[in-house]
N, C-alpha and C positions, 0 to 999 in steps of 0.2 A: 505494496498501499504506499502509495507514494502522497507524503506530507508535506506544506505550507508551510518554513517556517517561523525563514525571515529574522532572525535571533543576528547577532553578536556573539565574535567570535576570536582567537587571536592561531594564528597558525606558523609552523615552525617551516620552513622551507629554506630549500639551497636550493642554490645562482654555482653550474658553473654556467663561467669562462669560458675556458676551453671550451666546450661543446650548445654551447649560447642556451640553457635552458633555462625552468624555471623549477623544482618537479614539492611538492608539499608535499612537507616528511608526518605532521602530527597538525591535529584540533588542540586548538579544548576549549571544552564546553561545557556550560550546565554544568562542570565541576569535575567536569571526566579531561583525561588525555591521550586520547587517542589514537597511534599512529597506521596511519594511511598504508595501505597495502599495496594498494595498485593507481593506479595515477590514469582517465581514461581519457575522453576525449579533451579540449583546454580550443574555448573563443576568447576573440573581443568582444564590441561591439560595442558603439560609440548613445550615448543619449546625451544632443548638446558638442559639449564642449569633453564632457568628461569620454575617459578608456576607460570598458569595466571590464577587466577581464574571468571567466569565467571557467574555473579546473569541477568536473567528475573525479572521484576520490571514494577509494573501496577502505573500510574500517571495518571490522570483527562482523564482514558479510554484512555491512550495510551500506550503501551506493547513500553519496555526501553532493551533495551543490553546491558550492563554492566561490563567493562575488567578493573579489581585489576590487574596487573606485580608486583609482590612483592618480584622486585626487584628498583623495583623506586618506589614508593608503591603510581603511579602516573594509577589516574584511568581516561577509556580512553567512552566517550558513543559507538557504536557500529552501532547500528538500532535504527531507532524509525519507529513502527510499528500502523497503525488506524488503524488496520486488517480488510478492504479494497482489496479487492482486486485488482493485476498489474490493 
């Protein structure tokens, strides 16, 4: 089931200057530290002049959609899914 959340989170990420990649490694949400097991899709889009990065990640069998606002550098957990039908 997909849940819309829109909660502020903290994200630990790794930037590799050789590969020019940014990879979320850990999510800090709701008092829990969740290690990212897999990074799926990553894309960007703009709302006005603000660029957003969207990451789809998997942690502990759950899928998360993370949003980074490049103006404020704030992270938001947008969606959480357990993979089951609604």
